N, CA, C, O and CB atoms as a CASP TS submission, in Angstrom:
PFRMAT TS
TARGET T0000
AUTHOR 0000-0000-0000
METHOD Language model
MODEL 1
PARENT N/A
ATOM      1  N   MET     1      -7.394   7.711  16.563  1.00  0.00           N
ATOM      2  CA  MET     1      -8.002   7.810  15.290  1.00  0.00           C
ATOM      3  C   MET     1      -7.600   7.004  14.187  1.00  0.00           C
ATOM      4  O   MET     1      -8.350   6.356  13.456  1.00  0.00           O
ATOM      5  CB  MET     1      -7.904   8.991  14.900  1.00  0.00           C
ATOM      6  N   ILE     2      -6.109   7.111  14.108  1.00  0.00           N
ATOM      7  CA  ILE     2      -5.580   6.378  12.910  1.00  0.00           C
ATOM      8  C   ILE     2      -5.846   4.832  13.025  1.00  0.00           C
ATOM      9  O   ILE     2      -6.287   4.210  12.059  1.00  0.00           O
ATOM     10  CB  ILE     2      -4.008   6.647  12.757  1.00  0.00           C
ATOM     11  N   PRO     3      -5.552   4.187  14.304  1.00  0.00           N
ATOM     12  CA  PRO     3      -5.791   2.883  14.526  1.00  0.00           C
ATOM     13  C   PRO     3      -7.273   2.402  14.012  1.00  0.00           C
ATOM     14  O   PRO     3      -7.536   1.330  13.468  1.00  0.00           O
ATOM     15  CB  PRO     3      -5.578   2.666  15.989  1.00  0.00           C
ATOM     16  N   ASP     4      -8.116   3.406  14.305  1.00  0.00           N
ATOM     17  CA  ASP     4      -9.614   3.089  13.889  1.00  0.00           C
ATOM     18  C   ASP     4      -9.792   2.979  12.328  1.00  0.00           C
ATOM     19  O   ASP     4     -10.488   2.110  11.801  1.00  0.00           O
ATOM     20  CB  ASP     4     -10.630   4.288  14.432  1.00  0.00           C
ATOM     21  N   ILE     5      -9.168   3.843  11.715  1.00  0.00           N
ATOM     22  CA  ILE     5      -9.135   3.924  10.300  1.00  0.00           C
ATOM     23  C   ILE     5      -8.624   2.722   9.663  1.00  0.00           C
ATOM     24  O   ILE     5      -9.270   2.135   8.795  1.00  0.00           O
ATOM     25  CB  ILE     5      -8.372   5.029   9.887  1.00  0.00           C
ATOM     26  N   LEU     6      -7.380   2.302  10.103  1.00  0.00           N
ATOM     27  CA  LEU     6      -6.608   1.083   9.690  1.00  0.00           C
ATOM     28  C   LEU     6      -7.458  -0.121   9.967  1.00  0.00           C
ATOM     29  O   LEU     6      -7.547  -1.058   9.174  1.00  0.00           O
ATOM     30  CB  LEU     6      -5.223   0.962  10.451  1.00  0.00           C
ATOM     31  N   THR     7      -8.125  -0.060  11.208  1.00  0.00           N
ATOM     32  CA  THR     7      -9.010  -1.459  11.418  1.00  0.00           C
ATOM     33  C   THR     7     -10.118  -1.538  10.529  1.00  0.00           C
ATOM     34  O   THR     7     -10.474  -2.610  10.041  1.00  0.00           O
ATOM     35  CB  THR     7      -9.648  -1.616  12.882  1.00  0.00           C
ATOM     36  N   ALA     8     -10.774  -0.274  10.256  1.00  0.00           N
ATOM     37  CA  ALA     8     -11.970  -0.294   9.382  1.00  0.00           C
ATOM     38  C   ALA     8     -11.586  -0.714   8.027  1.00  0.00           C
ATOM     39  O   ALA     8     -12.308  -1.456   7.362  1.00  0.00           O
ATOM     40  CB  ALA     8     -12.660   1.061   9.320  1.00  0.00           C
ATOM     41  N   MET     9     -10.298  -0.187   7.543  1.00  0.00           N
ATOM     42  CA  MET     9      -9.903  -0.460   6.155  1.00  0.00           C
ATOM     43  C   MET     9      -9.522  -2.017   6.036  1.00  0.00           C
ATOM     44  O   MET     9      -9.740  -2.672   5.017  1.00  0.00           O
ATOM     45  CB  MET     9      -8.645   0.508   5.729  1.00  0.00           C
ATOM     46  N   ILE    10      -8.971  -2.494   7.115  1.00  0.00           N
ATOM     47  CA  ILE    10      -8.591  -4.013   7.015  1.00  0.00           C
ATOM     48  C   ILE    10      -9.847  -4.792   7.138  1.00  0.00           C
ATOM     49  O   ILE    10      -9.939  -5.811   6.453  1.00  0.00           O
ATOM     50  CB  ILE    10      -7.542  -4.501   8.176  1.00  0.00           C
ATOM     51  N   THR    11     -10.864  -4.441   7.946  1.00  0.00           N
ATOM     52  CA  THR    11     -12.073  -5.194   8.022  1.00  0.00           C
ATOM     53  C   THR    11     -12.886  -5.167   6.809  1.00  0.00           C
ATOM     54  O   THR    11     -13.477  -6.183   6.443  1.00  0.00           O
ATOM     55  CB  THR    11     -12.851  -4.746   9.097  1.00  0.00           C
ATOM     56  N   LEU    12     -12.963  -3.914   6.071  1.00  0.00           N
ATOM     57  CA  LEU    12     -13.871  -3.798   4.913  1.00  0.00           C
ATOM     58  C   LEU    12     -13.249  -4.099   3.799  1.00  0.00           C
ATOM     59  O   LEU    12     -13.950  -4.345   2.817  1.00  0.00           O
ATOM     60  CB  LEU    12     -14.444  -2.559   4.740  1.00  0.00           C
ATOM     61  N   HIS    13     -11.819  -4.152   3.682  1.00  0.00           N
ATOM     62  CA  HIS    13     -11.221  -4.484   2.373  1.00  0.00           C
ATOM     63  C   HIS    13     -11.327  -5.943   1.992  1.00  0.00           C
ATOM     64  O   HIS    13     -11.197  -6.806   2.861  1.00  0.00           O
ATOM     65  CB  HIS    13      -9.785  -4.097   2.365  1.00  0.00           C
ATOM     66  N   PRO    14     -11.550  -6.246   0.767  1.00  0.00           N
ATOM     67  CA  PRO    14     -11.703  -7.533   0.351  1.00  0.00           C
ATOM     68  C   PRO    14     -10.545  -8.443   0.473  1.00  0.00           C
ATOM     69  O   PRO    14     -10.602  -9.667   0.592  1.00  0.00           O
ATOM     70  CB  PRO    14     -12.104  -7.502  -0.901  1.00  0.00           C
ATOM     71  N   ALA    15      -9.439  -7.666   0.428  1.00  0.00           N
ATOM     72  CA  ALA    15      -8.061  -8.452   0.663  1.00  0.00           C
ATOM     73  C   ALA    15      -7.837  -9.128   1.977  1.00  0.00           C
ATOM     74  O   ALA    15      -6.976  -9.983   2.181  1.00  0.00           O
ATOM     75  CB  ALA    15      -6.889  -7.507   0.526  1.00  0.00           C
ATOM     76  N   ALA    16      -8.796  -8.610   2.954  1.00  0.00           N
ATOM     77  CA  ALA    16      -8.599  -9.114   4.351  1.00  0.00           C
ATOM     78  C   ALA    16      -9.178 -10.654   4.143  1.00  0.00           C
ATOM     79  O   ALA    16      -8.810 -11.461   4.997  1.00  0.00           O
ATOM     80  CB  ALA    16      -9.488  -8.120   5.602  1.00  0.00           C
ATOM     81  N   TYR    17      -9.924 -11.069   3.242  1.00  0.00           N
ATOM     82  CA  TYR    17     -10.456 -12.420   3.150  1.00  0.00           C
ATOM     83  C   TYR    17      -9.709 -13.145   2.136  1.00  0.00           C
ATOM     84  O   TYR    17     -10.132 -14.257   1.818  1.00  0.00           O
ATOM     85  CB  TYR    17     -11.920 -12.441   2.832  1.00  0.00           C
ATOM     86  N   ASN    18      -8.563 -12.642   1.526  1.00  0.00           N
ATOM     87  CA  ASN    18      -7.717 -13.236   0.593  1.00  0.00           C
ATOM     88  C   ASN    18      -6.687 -14.039   1.390  1.00  0.00           C
ATOM     89  O   ASN    18      -5.917 -13.487   2.177  1.00  0.00           O
ATOM     90  CB  ASN    18      -7.081 -12.185  -0.329  1.00  0.00           C
ATOM     91  N   PRO    19      -6.694 -15.450   1.150  1.00  0.00           N
ATOM     92  CA  PRO    19      -5.629 -16.137   1.690  1.00  0.00           C
ATOM     93  C   PRO    19      -4.151 -15.900   1.447  1.00  0.00           C
ATOM     94  O   PRO    19      -3.234 -16.394   2.104  1.00  0.00           O
ATOM     95  CB  PRO    19      -5.845 -17.269   1.389  1.00  0.00           C
ATOM     96  N   ASN    20      -4.039 -15.028   0.351  1.00  0.00           N
ATOM     97  CA  ASN    20      -2.669 -14.576  -0.114  1.00  0.00           C
ATOM     98  C   ASN    20      -2.236 -13.494   0.749  1.00  0.00           C
ATOM     99  O   ASN    20      -2.690 -12.359   0.602  1.00  0.00           O
ATOM    100  CB  ASN    20      -2.645 -14.099  -1.595  1.00  0.00           C
ATOM    101  N   THR    21      -1.286 -13.816   1.743  1.00  0.00           N
ATOM    102  CA  THR    21      -0.993 -12.802   2.766  1.00  0.00           C
ATOM    103  C   THR    21      -0.095 -11.678   2.140  1.00  0.00           C
ATOM    104  O   THR    21      -0.082 -10.545   2.622  1.00  0.00           O
ATOM    105  CB  THR    21      -0.273 -13.477   4.025  1.00  0.00           C
ATOM    106  N   GLU    22       0.636 -12.024   1.077  1.00  0.00           N
ATOM    107  CA  GLU    22       1.496 -11.020   0.492  1.00  0.00           C
ATOM    108  C   GLU    22       0.704  -9.975  -0.017  1.00  0.00           C
ATOM    109  O   GLU    22       0.999  -8.794   0.167  1.00  0.00           O
ATOM    110  CB  GLU    22       2.354 -11.540  -0.553  1.00  0.00           C
ATOM    111  N   THR    23      -0.420 -10.392  -0.733  1.00  0.00           N
ATOM    112  CA  THR    23      -1.208  -9.376  -1.334  1.00  0.00           C
ATOM    113  C   THR    23      -1.749  -8.562  -0.225  1.00  0.00           C
ATOM    114  O   THR    23      -1.744  -7.334  -0.310  1.00  0.00           O
ATOM    115  CB  THR    23      -2.306  -9.938  -2.222  1.00  0.00           C
ATOM    116  N   PHE    24      -2.251  -9.225   0.892  1.00  0.00           N
ATOM    117  CA  PHE    24      -2.852  -8.474   2.123  1.00  0.00           C
ATOM    118  C   PHE    24      -1.954  -7.331   2.623  1.00  0.00           C
ATOM    119  O   PHE    24      -2.249  -6.139   2.709  1.00  0.00           O
ATOM    120  CB  PHE    24      -3.079  -9.484   3.345  1.00  0.00           C
ATOM    121  N   PHE    25      -0.780  -7.948   2.940  1.00  0.00           N
ATOM    122  CA  PHE    25       0.235  -6.925   3.514  1.00  0.00           C
ATOM    123  C   PHE    25       0.548  -5.821   2.526  1.00  0.00           C
ATOM    124  O   PHE    25       0.808  -4.714   2.997  1.00  0.00           O
ATOM    125  CB  PHE    25       1.601  -7.630   3.909  1.00  0.00           C
ATOM    126  N   LEU    26       0.554  -5.976   1.307  1.00  0.00           N
ATOM    127  CA  LEU    26       0.880  -5.051   0.321  1.00  0.00           C
ATOM    128  C   LEU    26      -0.341  -3.989   0.368  1.00  0.00           C
ATOM    129  O   LEU    26      -0.175  -2.770   0.388  1.00  0.00           O
ATOM    130  CB  LEU    26       1.090  -5.791  -1.123  1.00  0.00           C
ATOM    131  N   GLU    27      -1.515  -4.605   0.382  1.00  0.00           N
ATOM    132  CA  GLU    27      -2.675  -3.612   0.377  1.00  0.00           C
ATOM    133  C   GLU    27      -2.809  -2.816   1.668  1.00  0.00           C
ATOM    134  O   GLU    27      -3.396  -1.734   1.667  1.00  0.00           O
ATOM    135  CB  GLU    27      -4.011  -4.351   0.136  1.00  0.00           C
ATOM    136  N   VAL    28      -2.210  -3.398   2.899  1.00  0.00           N
ATOM    137  CA  VAL    28      -2.294  -2.690   4.127  1.00  0.00           C
ATOM    138  C   VAL    28      -1.203  -1.463   4.076  1.00  0.00           C
ATOM    139  O   VAL    28      -1.410  -0.323   4.490  1.00  0.00           O
ATOM    140  CB  VAL    28      -2.033  -3.729   5.363  1.00  0.00           C
ATOM    141  N   ILE    29      -0.079  -1.916   3.517  1.00  0.00           N
ATOM    142  CA  ILE    29       1.034  -0.898   3.421  1.00  0.00           C
ATOM    143  C   ILE    29       0.529   0.339   2.383  1.00  0.00           C
ATOM    144  O   ILE    29       0.735   1.529   2.622  1.00  0.00           O
ATOM    145  CB  ILE    29       2.485  -1.689   2.827  1.00  0.00           C
ATOM    146  N   MET    30      -0.075  -0.100   1.350  1.00  0.00           N
ATOM    147  CA  MET    30      -0.455   0.988   0.388  1.00  0.00           C
ATOM    148  C   MET    30      -1.521   1.819   1.101  1.00  0.00           C
ATOM    149  O   MET    30      -1.494   3.046   1.014  1.00  0.00           O
ATOM    150  CB  MET    30      -1.012   0.401  -1.036  1.00  0.00           C
ATOM    151  N   GLY    31      -2.492   1.159   1.828  1.00  0.00           N
ATOM    152  CA  GLY    31      -3.513   1.944   2.526  1.00  0.00           C
ATOM    153  C   GLY    31      -3.054   2.815   3.537  1.00  0.00           C
ATOM    154  O   GLY    31      -3.583   3.918   3.677  1.00  0.00           O
ATOM    155  N   MET    32      -1.997   2.386   4.356  1.00  0.00           N
ATOM    156  CA  MET    32      -1.344   3.178   5.278  1.00  0.00           C
ATOM    157  C   MET    32      -0.555   4.420   4.701  1.00  0.00           C
ATOM    158  O   MET    32      -0.513   5.514   5.263  1.00  0.00           O
ATOM    159  CB  MET    32      -0.468   2.314   6.005  1.00  0.00           C
ATOM    160  N   CYS    33       0.037   4.122   3.562  1.00  0.00           N
ATOM    161  CA  CYS    33       0.696   5.254   2.883  1.00  0.00           C
ATOM    162  C   CYS    33      -0.372   6.207   2.385  1.00  0.00           C
ATOM    163  O   CYS    33      -0.125   7.411   2.449  1.00  0.00           O
ATOM    164  CB  CYS    33       1.600   4.768   1.696  1.00  0.00           C
ATOM    165  N   ALA    34      -1.578   5.783   1.878  1.00  0.00           N
ATOM    166  CA  ALA    34      -2.513   6.797   1.416  1.00  0.00           C
ATOM    167  C   ALA    34      -3.098   7.516   2.384  1.00  0.00           C
ATOM    168  O   ALA    34      -3.445   8.681   2.188  1.00  0.00           O
ATOM    169  CB  ALA    34      -3.494   6.299   0.677  1.00  0.00           C
ATOM    170  N   ALA    35      -3.307   6.748   3.802  1.00  0.00           N
ATOM    171  CA  ALA    35      -3.912   7.568   4.857  1.00  0.00           C
ATOM    172  C   ALA    35      -2.830   8.558   5.394  1.00  0.00           C
ATOM    173  O   ALA    35      -3.207   9.683   5.721  1.00  0.00           O
ATOM    174  CB  ALA    35      -4.491   6.644   6.032  1.00  0.00           C
ATOM    175  N   ILE    36      -1.552   8.232   5.506  1.00  0.00           N
ATOM    176  CA  ILE    36      -0.708   9.120   5.927  1.00  0.00           C
ATOM    177  C   ILE    36      -0.555  10.374   5.020  1.00  0.00           C
ATOM    178  O   ILE    36      -0.466  11.498   5.515  1.00  0.00           O
ATOM    179  CB  ILE    36       0.465   8.462   6.120  1.00  0.00           C
ATOM    180  N   THR    37      -0.527  10.161   3.734  1.00  0.00           N
ATOM    181  CA  THR    37      -0.486  11.180   2.641  1.00  0.00           C
ATOM    182  C   THR    37      -1.768  12.099   2.840  1.00  0.00           C
ATOM    183  O   THR    37      -1.612  13.320   2.869  1.00  0.00           O
ATOM    184  CB  THR    37      -0.473  10.450   1.128  1.00  0.00           C
ATOM    185  N   ILE    38      -2.754  11.664   2.947  1.00  0.00           N
ATOM    186  CA  ILE    38      -4.034  12.395   3.168  1.00  0.00           C
ATOM    187  C   ILE    38      -3.996  13.141   4.481  1.00  0.00           C
ATOM    188  O   ILE    38      -4.397  14.301   4.568  1.00  0.00           O
ATOM    189  CB  ILE    38      -5.245  11.423   3.156  1.00  0.00           C
ATOM    190  N   GLY    39      -3.509  12.461   5.499  1.00  0.00           N
ATOM    191  CA  GLY    39      -3.478  13.150   6.813  1.00  0.00           C
ATOM    192  C   GLY    39      -2.460  14.311   6.706  1.00  0.00           C
ATOM    193  O   GLY    39      -2.719  15.426   7.160  1.00  0.00           O
ATOM    194  N   ALA    40      -1.327  14.021   6.108  1.00  0.00           N
ATOM    195  CA  ALA    40      -0.237  15.089   5.977  1.00  0.00           C
ATOM    196  C   ALA    40      -0.790  16.229   5.178  1.00  0.00           C
ATOM    197  O   ALA    40      -0.442  17.367   5.494  1.00  0.00           O
ATOM    198  CB  ALA    40       1.092  14.530   5.267  1.00  0.00           C
ATOM    199  N   THR    41      -1.593  16.052   4.203  1.00  0.00           N
ATOM    200  CA  THR    41      -2.009  17.105   3.235  1.00  0.00           C
ATOM    201  C   THR    41      -3.036  17.981   4.123  1.00  0.00           C
ATOM    202  O   THR    41      -2.946  19.208   4.114  1.00  0.00           O
ATOM    203  CB  THR    41      -2.730  16.436   1.786  1.00  0.00           C
ATOM    204  N   ILE    42      -3.825  17.441   4.741  1.00  0.00           N
ATOM    205  CA  ILE    42      -4.879  18.030   5.685  1.00  0.00           C
ATOM    206  C   ILE    42      -4.132  18.959   6.596  1.00  0.00           C
ATOM    207  O   ILE    42      -4.327  20.173   6.661  1.00  0.00           O
ATOM    208  CB  ILE    42      -5.682  16.891   6.554  1.00  0.00           C
ATOM    209  N   PHE    43      -3.181  18.211   7.357  1.00  0.00           N
ATOM    210  CA  PHE    43      -2.374  18.936   8.434  1.00  0.00           C
ATOM    211  C   PHE    43      -1.626  20.188   7.777  1.00  0.00           C
ATOM    212  O   PHE    43      -1.676  21.321   8.254  1.00  0.00           O
ATOM    213  CB  PHE    43      -1.257  17.893   9.127  1.00  0.00           C
ATOM    214  N   VAL    44      -1.001  19.872   6.742  1.00  0.00           N
ATOM    215  CA  VAL    44      -0.329  21.131   6.021  1.00  0.00           C
ATOM    216  C   VAL    44      -1.362  22.352   5.625  1.00  0.00           C
ATOM    217  O   VAL    44      -1.107  23.543   5.806  1.00  0.00           O
ATOM    218  CB  VAL    44       0.389  20.596   4.590  1.00  0.00           C
ATOM    219  N   LYS    45      -2.437  21.893   5.116  1.00  0.00           N
ATOM    220  CA  LYS    45      -3.414  22.973   4.621  1.00  0.00           C
ATOM    221  C   LYS    45      -3.955  23.661   5.897  1.00  0.00           C
ATOM    222  O   LYS    45      -4.113  24.881   5.857  1.00  0.00           O
ATOM    223  CB  LYS    45      -4.679  22.332   3.700  1.00  0.00           C
ATOM    224  N   GLU    46      -4.248  22.990   7.008  1.00  0.00           N
ATOM    225  CA  GLU    46      -4.736  23.546   8.286  1.00  0.00           C
ATOM    226  C   GLU    46      -3.579  24.466   8.819  1.00  0.00           C
ATOM    227  O   GLU    46      -3.843  25.597   9.226  1.00  0.00           O
ATOM    228  CB  GLU    46      -5.126  22.349   9.361  1.00  0.00           C
ATOM    229  N   PHE    47      -2.368  24.006   8.816  1.00  0.00           N
ATOM    230  CA  PHE    47      -1.298  24.894   9.333  1.00  0.00           C
ATOM    231  C   PHE    47      -1.038  26.226   8.388  1.00  0.00           C
ATOM    232  O   PHE    47      -0.779  27.342   8.838  1.00  0.00           O
ATOM    233  CB  PHE    47       0.060  24.010   9.442  1.00  0.00           C
ATOM    234  N   ILE    48      -1.141  25.937   7.197  1.00  0.00           N
ATOM    235  CA  ILE    48      -1.014  27.161   6.365  1.00  0.00           C
ATOM    236  C   ILE    48      -2.253  28.127   6.444  1.00  0.00           C
ATOM    237  O   ILE    48      -2.087  29.343   6.352  1.00  0.00           O
ATOM    238  CB  ILE    48      -0.796  26.738   4.895  1.00  0.00           C
ATOM    239  N   LEU    49      -3.377  27.622   6.599  1.00  0.00           N
ATOM    240  CA  LEU    49      -4.580  28.430   6.791  1.00  0.00           C
ATOM    241  C   LEU    49      -4.564  29.168   8.017  1.00  0.00           C
ATOM    242  O   LEU    49      -5.105  30.272   8.083  1.00  0.00           O
ATOM    243  CB  LEU    49      -5.766  27.629   6.760  1.00  0.00           C
ATOM    244  N   ARG    50      -3.964  28.621   9.032  1.00  0.00           N
ATOM    245  CA  ARG    50      -3.983  29.232  10.471  1.00  0.00           C
ATOM    246  C   ARG    50      -2.996  30.382  10.492  1.00  0.00           C
ATOM    247  O   ARG    50      -3.194  31.259  11.333  1.00  0.00           O
ATOM    248  CB  ARG    50      -3.571  28.128  11.642  1.00  0.00           C
ATOM    249  N   LYS    51      -1.966  30.492   9.683  1.00  0.00           N
ATOM    250  CA  LYS    51      -0.931  31.575   9.817  1.00  0.00           C
ATOM    251  C   LYS    51      -1.451  32.824   9.208  1.00  0.00           C
ATOM    252  O   LYS    51      -0.761  33.843   9.208  1.00  0.00           O
ATOM    253  CB  LYS    51       0.418  31.188   9.141  1.00  0.00           C
TER
END
């Protein structure tokens, strides 16, 4: 599931067409951090709600 999201982000993001690779990698890292944060938040909410 996560690789699909990352692939979609990389494909759809304008930075993917930017020849400046440093900006591209920075965007990917920030996107991964955001995805992990959102996923962790959802996981914690589900875990708390199930108890």
